[in-house]
N, C-alpha and C positions, 0 to 999 in steps of 0.2 A: 569872298571864296565861293566859287561854283559848287552846286550840288549836282554833279553829272558823272556819267560814264561817256566817254567819248569813244567811238568804235572807228578804228582805220582798218580798212578792208584792202588787201592785196591778193593779187593772183601770183601764183607760182607754177613752175612747171616740175614735175618729178622726174627721177632718173629714166622712167619709161615713157616720158613726154605727155603725161596726163596732167591737165590742169587742176590744181587744187586751191582752195580758198584759205587765206591766212587771216587772222583777225588779231589785232593789237588793241587793248583796252587801256584807256587812261583815266584812272581814278581819281577823283577830286572831292572835296568837302565832306558832306555827312557819309556819302557812299564810302570813301576812303576810310573815314572814321569807324564805320561799321565793319568794314573788312579787317582793319586793325584789331578791333575788339574780339571779333571772331577768331582771328589766327592766336590772340593771346589766350581766350578763356577756354577754346576748344583744342588748343595744342597743334595748330597747324603750322608748317615750316615756312610757309610762303602763301602769297595771294593766289598763286596758281592752285594750290591745293583748295583754298577756300572757294575759288571759282568753280573748280571741278565738282565739289559737292552741291554747290548751289544749282548748277545746271543739271547735274544728275537726279538730285531730290525734286527740283522743280519739274523736270520731264517726267519723272515717276508721278508726281501729284497730277500734273496735267492729263497724263494718260491713264491715271488712276490704276497704276501698277501696284500690287502688292508684293512684297519680297518675303 
């Protein structure tokens, strides 16, 4: 089993004809197990919520933002 996150990138057009980027993540192996553990232990409803908080908290830490 792989331990990876595969990211599939697609470009879409909005209703007002602007290009936006869409990303699809494929979680495998250890990464998937970590997401499953976080979902169960922290009460997330799905992996989208887990990813949202990982990105948000990670950006805050990288940018050194205090809330």
